[in-house]
Steps between C-alpha positions, in 0.01 A plus 500: 500500500823681416452434128149644519628813676775547241253450215263755656783753541605450138140546384467821701832630365386430142169679565687800641726508192197489269329782692818708488539439126136593436544822700819588309320442169206715616736781598687472169169528310397799713832676433471429128144638492611814683788549258272451199241752615581865443328731749361826363753710689786310337351575161497872574859482622605382155335797330653774713849572632536511876821693562695391806589801714660328800685168493654379823748219446490208743788448741687174461404282798795440732435126513503479119823701486670274751402189305556667160143418401357660185151485358188687402151568631190562288257737668148602409435867581170678527532870425215739575389780270728747682806285419564353846565130554209383715576128495797279420536126519764246401370275224814308405862469607810340354598312814324318779473705812420862559846655524419780251125542564503761776753731334329475162160583650643783715653661192201479265259630761694829485471533122289782357360527149353787304163390369405607148244749633403634160317169440287527815612168645330437831547126555800333657773358280648154552858462385752218527868577554815295553765615746838335452756452773848462350843525657 
C-alpha cells in the first residue's frame, strides 16, 4: 500500500510539474507575441517628439539602502494626449522581489510630457522606460 501511495504522489508531482511548465511556456509565448506586435500609438510615438516637462526621480527605498541593493525596473507608461501619465505598470525588474516597484511607480506617475500638439495627436501613447537604482 505504501508503495502505491508513493507512486501516486510521484505521478501527481510529475503532472503538476508538466502543467507548470506548459503554463510558463504559454506565458513566454504571450510575452513574445506582445513584444512583437507594435500598437498604433507606439508607432505614432516614434514619429513625434514628446518632450518631458516634469521628471520626478524615485527615492531610494530604505530597505534597499540598508542592504546595499541595486537594480532597475522597467515600466510601461500610458500618457494621455494632454501629456499626463494615466497608467503605469512594472513589466520587468532586475531582481526578484518588489523592493523598487513602489518608488519607481510613484515617481513616474508624477511625470508630465508636452504632447506634439501641432500633429493633432488624440490617442494615448505607450512608452517603456527603465529606472535604475544605483548607490
